[in-house]
C-alpha positions in Angstrom: -237.5 -42.8 -48.3 -235.6 -39.7 -47.5 -236.4 -36.9 -45.2 -234.4 -33.6 -44.8 -235.9 -32.7 -41.7 -237.5 -34.3 -38.7 -239.2 -32.3 -35.8 -241.4 -29.1 -36.9 -242.8 -28.2 -33.8 -241.4 -27.5 -30.3 -241.9 -30.5 -28.2 -242.0 -33.2 -31.3 -241.1 -36.7 -30.2 -241.1 -38.8 -33.1 -238.3 -39.8 -35.2 -238.5 -40.5 -39.1 -239.1 -44.3 -39.1 -241.8 -44.1 -36.1 -243.6 -41.0 -38.3 -244.0 -43.1 -41.1 -245.2 -46.2 -39.5 -247.9 -44.5 -37.7 -249.0 -42.8 -41.4 -249.2 -46.4 -42.2 -251.2 -47.6 -39.5 -254.0 -45.4 -41.2 -255.6 -44.5 -45.1 -257.3 -41.1 -44.1 -255.8 -38.1 -43.2 -256.4 -34.0 -43.4 -254.5 -32.0 -46.2 -253.6 -28.4 -45.7 -253.3 -26.4 -48.7 -253.7 -22.8 -49.5 -256.7 -22.2 -52.0 -256.7 -18.4 -53.6 -254.7 -17.8 -50.7 -256.6 -18.8 -47.7 -255.9 -21.9 -45.7 -258.0 -25.1 -46.4 -257.7 -28.4 -44.9 -260.0 -31.1 -46.6 -260.1 -35.1 -45.3 -258.2 -37.3 -48.1 -257.3 -40.6 -48.2 -253.4 -41.8 -48.7 -251.2 -44.6 -49.2 -247.2 -44.8 -47.9 -244.8 -46.7 -50.1 -241.3 -46.5 -50.2 -241.1 -43.3 -52.4 -243.6 -41.4 -50.1 -247.2 -40.6 -50.1 -249.7 -41.0 -52.6 -252.9 -38.6 -52.2 -256.0 -39.1 -53.8 -258.0 -35.8 -54.2 -261.9 -35.3 -55.3 -262.1 -31.7 -55.8 -260.5 -30.1 -59.0 -259.7 -26.8 -57.4 -257.7 -28.6 -54.3 -256.2 -30.9 -57.1 -255.2 -27.3 -59.0 -253.9 -25.7 -55.7 -252.1 -28.2 -54.2 -250.0 -29.0 -57.7 -246.1 -28.3 -57.4 -247.0 -26.2 -53.9 -246.3 -26.8 -50.5 -249.0 -29.0 -48.8 -249.1 -30.5 -45.1 -250.4 -34.3 -44.5 -251.8 -34.7 -41.0 -253.3 -38.4 -39.4 -254.0 -38.6 -35.9 -255.3 -41.5 -33.6 -256.1 -43.4 -30.4 -253.2 -45.9 -29.6 -254.7 -48.7 -27.3 -251.4 -50.1 -26.1 -250.1 -47.0 -24.7 -253.8 -45.2 -24.1 -252.7 -42.1 -25.4 -253.3 -40.4 -28.8 -250.8 -39.5 -31.4 -250.2 -37.0 -34.5 -248.2 -36.8 -37.3 -247.4 -34.5 -40.2 -246.0 -34.7 -43.5 -244.8 -31.7 -45.2 -243.6 -31.6 -49.3 -244.2 -30.0 -52.8 -246.7 -32.8 -54.4 -246.4 -33.4 -58.1 -249.0 -35.6 -59.9 -248.7 -39.2 -60.3 -250.0 -42.1 -62.7 -250.5 -45.2 -60.5 -250.4 -48.3 -62.4 -251.6 -51.0 -59.4 -253.6 -50.8 -56.2 -252.1 -51.2 -52.5 -252.3 -54.5 -51.4 -255.8 -55.1 -49.7 -255.7 -54.4 -46.0 -257.5 -57.7 -44.0 -261.3 -57.2 -44.4 -261.4 -53.3 -43.5 -263.1 -51.4 -46.5 -260.7 -48.4 -46.5 -260.5 -45.0 -48.3 -258.6 -45.5 -51.9 -256.7 -42.8 -52.8 -256.5 -44.4 -57.0 -260.3 -44.4 -57.0 -259.9 -40.7 -56.8 -260.1 -38.1 -59.5 -256.7 -36.5 -58.9 -253.8 -38.4 -57.3 -250.8 -37.0 -56.4 -247.1 -38.2 -55.1 -245.9 -36.5 -51.6 -242.2 -37.0 -50.7 -242.0 -35.4 -47.2 -239.2 -33.0 -47.1 -239.8 -32.5 -43.3 -241.9 -35.2 -40.6 -243.2 -34.1 -37.4 -244.9 -36.1 -34.8 -245.5 -36.6 -31.3 -247.9 -37.6 -28.3 -251.2 -35.6 -27.8 -251.9 -35.3 -24.0 
């Protein structure tokens, strides 16, 4: 996946590969999109592959608002190894996607699956951002 910009916010610490690696650890994130001129943040299932992000959307008004408009996908978690919380952000313009196969299973965990949502979008990140949260 080619990313045009790494680092959006002063103090960003992670490079593109680390941001993507952290995104791959999880399957649920927060999507920020403008709906009728107002910012809206909704939880969404996502997956990361070599071409970018696949994001599942249940709500029609969110799907309509994000189609070919700038969005941000954010995810964060606690890292037991370093005892710190991290956050990562991907920004880009999503396009509707057609998904022909399911992702590989992730052990015995039941995880959110973007392929089960009524609307699926492909997001090629134009910018990535990541940092530790102190």
